[in-house]
C-alpha positions, 0 to 999 in steps of 0.5 A: 505619050506619043502625038498620034495617041493624043490626037485619037483621044482628042478625037474621041470627044473626051476633055483633055489636058494636053501637056509635055515639055517645050517642043513635045508637039502641043501645038502641032497636036492642036493644029492637027486636031483643029484641022480635022474639026474643020474638015468635019465641020465641027464648030471650034473655038481656038483661045489662049490665056494671052494675046500672043498665044492666041495669035500664034494660034489664029484665035483670040484670048479666052477672055474676049471670046467668052466675054468675061474681060478681066472679070473673076466672076460674071453675073446672070445680069452681066449674062442676060446683057451679052444674051442680047447681042446676036453675034455673041448668042450665035457663037455660043450656040454654035460652039461644039469644042472649045481649046484653051492654049497656055492653060497655066496662065489662066486663074482658077476663078477665070475658068470658073466663069468660062464654065459658067457662061457656057452653062448659061448660054448652052442651058446645060449643067454638064461641065462647059455646058456639054462643050468638049474643052481642050486644055493645052499648056505646061503647069510647070512654066508660067503661073497664073497671075493672082493677088499677093495674098493668094496661095497657089492653090487659090490660083490654079485652074486645075484646082477650079470647081470646073476643071475637076467636074470635067473630068480631064484626061491628061495626054502627056507627050513625051517625045521631043521634036524641037529642043536637044540638050537644053538645060531648062527643059532637062530641069523641067523634066526631072521636076515632072 
């Protein structure tokens, strides 16, 4: 898929998994969409699964933004304590679009926790409280960290209830913009 088509799908308001090999332009498309949202006054949360990735997007970690920290689960009591914080409540009330970059590193339990937080604050039982979610990354790169006894199906966020219920549309970018004749890229593409 070309970047322009992926951007059009993002603008349609659908929940999207933006993927492709390194150098396909995932970050470029995300930045184009963020610019579009800001121009149209749409509140967007820009997050990533790691601090480094969040810094590259001028965002913050999803763990910090959603208030889940290192927790895999959140309780109603904990969320009620967050609701007492005006800045947090205001942030959750305003957000219309949530972007999570480097999604492959986010554990399924943590994605379910983010879903639960948004449903709680939005008072909406739709996936992610009705907020448009954009996941970006490549599941053939870095996996999530889990317990040593966990199988892959217990860790990957695409196996979470939240992912399944969100009916995520896959935008697979195929054009290569940054890398040429890269052995790792060739291997990853063959696996795909």
